[in-house]
C-alpha positions as CSV (number, residue, x, y, z in Angstrom):
1,M,0.2,0.5,0.3
2,I,1.0,3.6,-1.0
3,N,3.2,5.9,2.0
4,N,-0.3,8.0,2.5
5,K,2.8,10.7,3.3
6,Y,4.3,10.3,-0.6
7,V,0.0,10.7,-1.3
8,K,0.3,14.2,1.0
9,I,3.1,15.4,-0.8
10,A,2.1,14.5,-4.3
11,V,-0.9,16.2,-3.8
12,V,0.2,19.9,-2.2
13,V,3.0,19.1,-5.7
14,V,-0.4,18.7,-8.3
15,I,-1.3,22.1,-6.0
16,I,1.5,24.6,-6.6
17,L,1.7,22.8,-10.8
18,I,-2.6,24.5,-11.0
19,I,-1.4,28.0,-9.1
20,A,1.6,27.6,-11.4
21,G,-0.1,26.8,-15.0
22,I,-2.7,29.6,-13.9
23,F,-0.7,32.1,-13.1
24,I,1.4,31.8,-16.5
25,I,-1.4,31.2,-18.5
26,K,-2.9,34.5,-16.8
27,K,-0.2,36.7,-17.5
28,V,0.9,34.9,-21.4
29,N,-2.9,36.9,-21.6
30,D,-2.0,40.1,-20.8
31,S,1.1,40.4,-22.9
32,N,-1.5,39.5,-25.9
33,N,-3.2,42.9,-24.7
34,P,-1.9,46.5,-26.5
35,K,-0.2,49.0,-24.0
36,V,-3.2,51.5,-23.9
37,D,-1.0,54.7,-24.1
38,I,-2.7,55.9,-21.5
39,N,-1.2,57.2,-18.8
40,M,-1.8,58.2,-14.9
41,N,-0.4,60.1,-12.6
42,G,0.2,59.8,-8.7
43,S,-3.8,61.8,-8.3
44,G,-5.1,59.0,-10.4
45,E,-5.9,60.7,-13.1
46,V,-6.2,59.9,-16.7
47,T,-4.1,62.4,-18.5
48,S,-3.9,62.6,-22.4
49,N,-0.8,64.4,-24.3
50,Q,-0.7,63.5,-27.5
51,K,-4.3,64.8,-29.3
52,V,-6.4,67.8,-28.1
53,V,-8.8,65.5,-27.4
54,K,-9.5,61.3,-27.1
55,M,-12.1,59.1,-27.3
56,I,-12.5,55.7,-25.6
57,N,-15.0,53.6,-26.3
58,F,-15.0,50.7,-24.4
59,V,-17.4,47.5,-25.8
60,A,-17.4,44.1,-25.4
61,E,-17.3,40.3,-27.1
62,G,-21.5,39.1,-27.9
63,C,-22.2,43.0,-28.1
64,G,-24.6,43.6,-30.9
65,P,-24.3,47.1,-30.7
66,C,-20.4,47.0,-30.5
67,K,-20.0,45.3,-33.0
68,Q,-22.6,47.7,-35.3
69,M,-20.0,50.7,-33.9
70,E,-16.8,48.4,-35.3
71,V,-17.4,49.8,-38.7
72,L,-17.7,53.1,-38.0
73,M,-14.9,53.2,-35.5
74,K,-12.4,52.3,-38.4
75,E,-13.9,55.2,-40.6
76,L,-12.9,57.8,-37.8
77,K,-9.3,57.0,-36.9
78,Q,-8.5,57.3,-40.5
79,E,-10.2,60.6,-40.6
80,Y,-9.0,61.7,-37.1
81,K,-5.3,59.6,-36.8
82,D,-4.4,63.5,-37.2
83,S,-5.9,65.5,-34.2
84,V,-8.1,62.9,-32.5
85,E,-6.8,59.7,-30.8
86,I,-9.3,56.9,-30.9
87,L,-9.2,54.0,-28.7
88,E,-11.2,50.5,-28.9
89,L,-10.7,49.4,-25.2
90,D,-12.3,45.7,-24.5
91,V,-13.4,45.5,-20.8
92,Y,-12.5,42.3,-20.2
93,D,-9.3,42.8,-21.6
94,Y,-9.0,46.7,-20.2
95,P,-11.2,45.8,-16.3
96,D,-9.5,48.5,-14.6
97,L,-9.7,51.1,-16.8
98,A,-13.6,49.5,-17.3
99,Q,-14.0,50.2,-13.9
100,K,-12.4,53.2,-13.1
101,Y,-14.6,54.6,-16.4
102,N,-17.6,53.1,-13.3
103,I,-18.6,51.2,-16.4
104,M,-21.2,49.3,-16.7
105,Y,-22.7,48.6,-20.6
106,T,-21.9,48.6,-23.6
107,P,-20.5,50.2,-25.6
108,T,-19.9,53.4,-23.9
109,Q,-18.1,56.3,-24.8
110,M,-15.5,58.5,-23.6
111,F,-14.3,61.3,-24.6
112,L,-12.0,63.3,-22.9
113,D,-9.9,67.0,-23.3
114,S,-6.5,67.0,-23.6
115,N,-6.0,67.0,-19.7
116,G,-7.0,63.7,-19.4
117,G,-10.2,65.1,-17.5
118,V,-13.9,62.9,-18.7
119,I,-15.4,66.1,-20.5
120,E,-18.9,64.0,-21.9
121,S,-19.4,60.3,-22.1
122,H,-22.1,58.3,-23.6
123,T,-23.6,55.2,-23.5
124,G,-24.8,52.9,-26.0
125,F,-24.6,53.1,-29.4
126,L,-23.2,56.5,-31.3
127,G,-23.8,57.9,-34.7
128,K,-20.7,59.0,-36.5
129,L,-22.5,62.2,-36.9
130,K,-22.6,62.8,-33.4
131,I,-19.1,61.7,-32.7
132,K,-18.1,64.2,-34.9
133,D,-20.5,66.6,-33.5
134,I,-18.9,65.8,-30.1
135,I,-15.2,66.8,-31.8
136,K,-16.7,69.2,-33.5
137,K,-17.7,71.1,-30.3
138,Y,-14.6,70.3,-27.9
139,N,-11.8,71.0,-30.6
140,G,-12.9,73.4,-32.5
141,E,-12.4,70.6,-35.7
142,N,-15.8,71.3,-38.6
143,I,-17.6,68.5,-39.8
144,N,-14.7,66.4,-41.6
145,G,-12.4,66.2,-39.5
146,N,-9.9,70.0,-40.7
147,T,-9.4,72.3,-38.1
148,K,-11.1,75.3,-38.3
């Protein structure tokens, strides 16, 4: 019969291997997420040093309205590539940011000013023209993305 001492050792080794495997998988998953250029200063505020307005669209896999916005977000990224940083972030890939902004539903759009403050937000599908109007309102651009 197998000694009880060896069974206990085997169980401990298996538990250690499982825990190590979980940490390895988490590290691999974290390394697959692209770095987002959102700098947090000591006060926990988001700061944006690159653009007058930064738009973050928080999305989730399986979200119908998020999928509908996907194409228009690509178009907006191209149209505003020189003036507005437009990001699409999955709330499951970036839970800390989703929690910081208290994102409860997707899609949710956050518009940040040049100091990193939230100047406007919207939950639900937001059409392309409405997004352009918000950008125009805060950074003085006309509807085509060109500076006045």
